[in-house]
N, C-alpha and C positions, 0 to 999 in steps of 0.2 A: 504494500500500500504506500503510495507516494507520500501521503501526509505523515504516516508513522515513520517512514524512513528519513524524512526531513527532520523530524523531532529527534530521532535516534542519532542522527549524524551531526546535529547542531552542537557547537562547543559552548554556547551561552545563549541566553534569552534574547539579547539584542540581535545577534546573528539570525536567529529564527524570525524575529519580527521584520528585519530588513528584507529577508527573502520573501516573506509573504507580501510585503509592501511593493516590492519590485514586480511581483506577479500580477498585481491588481492596483496599480497606482491611481487610477481614476475612479475606482469604486468607493462607495461610502464605507467608512470605518467606525468613527465615533459620532454618536448623535446625542444631542441635548436640546431641551426646550428653552428657547430664548425669545422674549417678546411675544410669547404666546404661540410660537411656531417651532416645530422640530427642525433643527438645523444640523447638518453633518459636516464632518471633516473627512476628506478622503485619505486613503492609505498613503498616497504620495505626499500630501500636505503634512500628515502626521510625521512621516519619516523625515521630512525636511526640518520640521520644528525640533524633533528629537536630536538631530545632529547639530543644529545651530545652537540649541540650548546646552548641549554637552560641551561644545567648544567654548561657550560663554562661561560655563562653570570652570573650565580649565584656566581661562584667562583671569578669573577671579583668584586664582592661586590654588585651587583644589587639586590634590594629588591622588593617584591611585590608592584605593583603600580608605580614603577619607569618608566619613559618614555625613549624609545630608538628610536632615529631618524633613518629612513631608506632612504638613498639617492642612488638610482640605477635605471638604465634602466630595462625594463622588461627582466627577465631571470629566470632560475630555482632557483637560490639562493635568489631571491626576495621573492618568495613564502616560501621557507624554513626558511629564516630569520624572516619573518612575523609570521609564526607559532611558531618558536622557542622563539621569544620575548614573545608571549602569554603563551607558555608552561613554561616560567620562572616566570610567574605571573606578567610580566611587560606589558606595554602598547605601542603598535606600533605607531610611529608618521611618516607616509610616507611624503616625500617631493619631489616636482617636480625636475627633473634633469635640468630644465631651470631656476631654482631659481637663483637670484643674491645673492651676499654676504649679501646685506641688508635684503633680504627675509629670508635667513638662520639665520641671527642674530635674527630677529623677532620671527621665529619659535622656535629656541633654547631657547630664553628668555621666550617666552610665554608658552611653554610646560614644560620647566624645564628639558629637556632631559639630562640624566646622561651619556648616551653613544650614539655613532653614528656608524652605519654600512654603509660604502660607497663602491661602486663597484670598482672604479679605480682611478688612479692618476689624470685624467682629471677632474672628478667630485669633487675630493678633493680640486682642485684649489680654487674656490670661497668659499668652505666650511671651508678651513683651517683658513682663516682670520676671518671668523665668529666665529669659535671655540675659537680663541684667544681673540676676542672682547667680547664674551659672558662669557667665563670662567666658565661655569656651567658643561659642559661635562667632564668626567674623562677619558673616553676610546674611541678610534677610531679603528674600525675593518675594515680591507680592504679585500674585496672579492678577489681581485687580488693584486699582490705586489704593495705597495705604494712607495717604494724606498725613504722613508723619515726617517730621524733620529727623535727620540723622542724629542719633544720640548714642551715648555709651561708646563702646569699642567696636561696634558693628555698623555697617552701612546698609542702606536700603536701596534695592534695585527693582526696576519695573520689568515684569515678564515680557511685555511687548518689545522692549528694547533688547532683550536677550535672545529673541528668536529672529533677529535680523542679521544679514550679512551674506557672505559668499557660500551658498548652499552646497555647491560642488566641492569646494575646498573643505567644508565641514564634513561632508560625507566621506571624503577620502581620508581625512584625519581619524574619523571614527572607525572606519574599516581597518586601518592600520593598528589602531589601539586595541580593538576587540579581538584581533587575531591572537593577542597574548592573554586573553581571558579564557580560562578553562572551566570545565564542569566542577572542579573542586574549589573554585573561587567563590567567595561569599557574594551573594546577590543582594540580600536584604537582611535586616534584623527586625523580626516581627515581635512586638511587645504584647503581652496579655493585657486584658482590660483593667487589671488591678483590683478586681472585686474581692480577691482573696488576700489582698495585701499590696505591696508595691509591685508595679508592672514588671514582669520578667521578660528579658529579651531572648529570643530564639534565633540563632544564626542559621539562615537557609542558603545553601549554595546553589548555583545555577543548575547543577546536575540533579539535585533533589526535585526541583520544580519541573525540570524537563522530563524526568522519569515519571513524575506524577501526572503531567498532562498527557503523556504518551498513553498511560493506562486509561485515563478518562476518554481520550480521543478514540481509542480502540472500541470502547463501549458505544460511543456515538456512531461510529462508522459501521460496526458489525450489527448492532441491534436496531438502529434507526435510519442509517444512511445520512449522508451530508451532501449539500450542494452549495452553489455560490450565493444562496440567499439566506444562509443561516444568520439568526439574529438573537443575541442574548440581551436580556433586560437586567441591568445592574441595579440592585437595590441595597444589598448588605454593605456595610462599611468596607471600602477597599483596603483599609488598614488591617482587616482581619485576614488571617491566612487562608481561610476558606474562600473568601471572595477574591483575594489577590491571585490565588492560583486558579480556582474554578470559574471565576467571573471575569478575569482579565486575561491570563495567559492561556487558558484553554481555548477561548474564542480566537485569540491571536494565532494559536497553533493550527486551527482548522480554517483560517481565513474568514472568520465570521465578523459581523458587525456587533458593536456594543452600544446600546442605548442606555442612558442614565435616567433613572426614575427621579421624579420630583419629590418623592417622599411618601410616607405611608398614606396620608390623606388623599393623595392623588394617584396612588398606585393602581387602583382598579381602572381608572380612565386611561392611565399611561399604558396599561397592558392592552386595552382595546385599540389604542391609537398606534402603538409601535408594532403590534402583531408579532411578538417574539416566537421563536421556535424552541428555545431553551430558557428555563428560569432556574436560578440557583438561589434558594432561600432557606430560612430556618423554620422549624416546625410551628412556632408561634404564629407566623404569618399565614400558614396554611389553615390553622385553626380559625383565624380571623376571616379568611376568605370563605371557609366552609360555613361559618355562622351567617355571613352576609347572604350567601346563595340560598341557604335554607330559609332565612327570613323573607327574602324576596319571593321565593316560590310559594311559601306558606301564605303570603299576602294575596297571591293570585288565586290560591285555593283551587277547588274543582279538579279538572283533569290534570293540570300541571302538578298539583300536590300528589295526586294518586300516582302519576308517572314517576315522580321522584321516589316515593315510598316503594314502588315496585322495583325500581332500579337498585335501591339500597338492599331490599330483601334478596334479590337475585345475586347482587354483588357479595353480600355477606356469606351466602351459601357457597358461592364459588370460592371465596377465600378459605372456607372451612372444608372444602372438598366434598360438599354434600348437595350437589346440584339435584334438583327435582325434575321430573318429567314436565315439560312445558316451559321450563326456564329459558330454553333457547328461543321460543316464540316470543316470550315476554321481553327478552333482551333485544330481539329484533325490533319490536314495537317501540321500545324505549330508545333504541338506537336511531330510529327514524324521526320520532317526535320530540324527544327531550335532549339527548346528548348533543346534537348539532347546535342547539341554542346555548347550552352550557359552554361548549367549546368556543362559540363566538364571543362570549364574555372574556375569553382569554386570547382574543385576537383571531381565532380560527386557524392558526398555523402551528399551534403548540405541539411539539413532539414528545417532550419529557419535562417534568418538573422534578428537580432534585432537592431533597431535604437533607440538611446536615447541620452540625454545630450543637445539636442536642437530640435526645431520643424523640422519635416521631410516634405519637399516639396511633396505634394500629387502626383505630376507628376512623381517624382522619384520612389515613392512606387508603383504606377501603372505600371511603366516601368518594374520593376523587377517581379511583379506579372504576367505581360503579357509574360515575358520570362520564366515563369514556376518556379520562385524562390519565396518562401513564405517570405514575409516581415512583420515583426511585429514592432510596434512602442510603446515605453513605455514612461511614464512620471514619474518623481520622484523629490525628494528633498533630499539633503545630510542628513538632519536631520531625514528623514524617513527611512533611511537604505540602499539604497535610493529609490528603485522603489515603486511607488504608484499604477500605473495602467498599463495595457497592452492590446492592441487590439487583443487578442487571436482569432484563427480561430473559436473556439467553440462559440464565441460571435458574429461572423460575422465580418470579417476584413473590416474596412472602413478607407481609408488613411487620412481622415481629422479628425480622432478621435484617442485618446490614449486608448480607450476601458474602460472596467469596472475596478473597484478597485480590486487588487489582494486579494487572500485568506489572512485573518488576518489583512487587512488594513481597517481602518475607515476613511472616508473623510467628512469634514465639509466645506460647501460653505458659505463664508461671504456674507453680504448684497451687497457688491460691486462686487461680483463674484469671489473674490480671493479664491484660494483653501487653506484650512487649514487642516493639517493632525495631 
């Protein structure tokens, strides 16, 4: 398979991205809603910005191995910044937008970040005090105008000014630099949310993420098939290992588009508008979506509610392996009258919805399967890149299971039952 061989042969994540960009320079890559309209950046435009920003980071004095903290909501510039940091030979340190000043101080001190990329004035608020307290970072880059005077020992720079210049020269410099970046080199340091104490950093190398996306891509290719119109809807924080690998580098690896959701309140409308083929989210979101669907159908009452109840009854029996005579006919009726309408609420093109980050309530999974939507559940650990296993259709989907280990993953079970990867 060309896609898998490309991933397997790539030495680093930037190399794989540039290969995909060169294959489809004019096709849409990153999408976001601005001024009420969905706007996209092409693969070629993104590649150009990645290389120009990488060279600007080098001109600021950043050296290979330096850490660059990235504090931003999900948006096209997040992906571009992440790749540019790696293209500069540096290491990305993503931080949650919900971090407190104390969290930022810990991450800046612990990682030794020499520069920070922040999206806007609001997120700079708690970060500014941390920068002054830490005193390690020399540069602050604002994706949007920060409206602040230079202060302290660090200077402020504007994103737009750093993605200008000689694109051809920047591309050549990046290609020469990444030729020396191997799978064993660190790509990023992913910090935990800090709910159990101070955030802890996990160093992920290029090879771990490449191996992980190869396993995930194999599932997409073999179980669902992929084409040039694949589209992921990004909702989870890109600073989380699950979204960073599954919601960013997996779509990059298969040449898919990434559209960025406006947030939970607008997620339902964003799904209908963007018509994704793959969604990577956490169980809690699926519970919210299930509740909304059930309430909407219940309000309609009558035939719609009866069809949903029939679909659930048949789906539950199928999951338990207790199908009854006549279930096939009932499923056919539901498949004609109800399931297409439910699928349309998810844009009409959805191939699979992937749940991870926490255990999925089997009832929730069975609900979506009963509605004609394929639900996968994965298990992972940040240290593992992060996905370890997935209950792919080819292995027989069982909602109480996370399925077999993915391609390239070895799992060891301790005497007490704990999973060791």
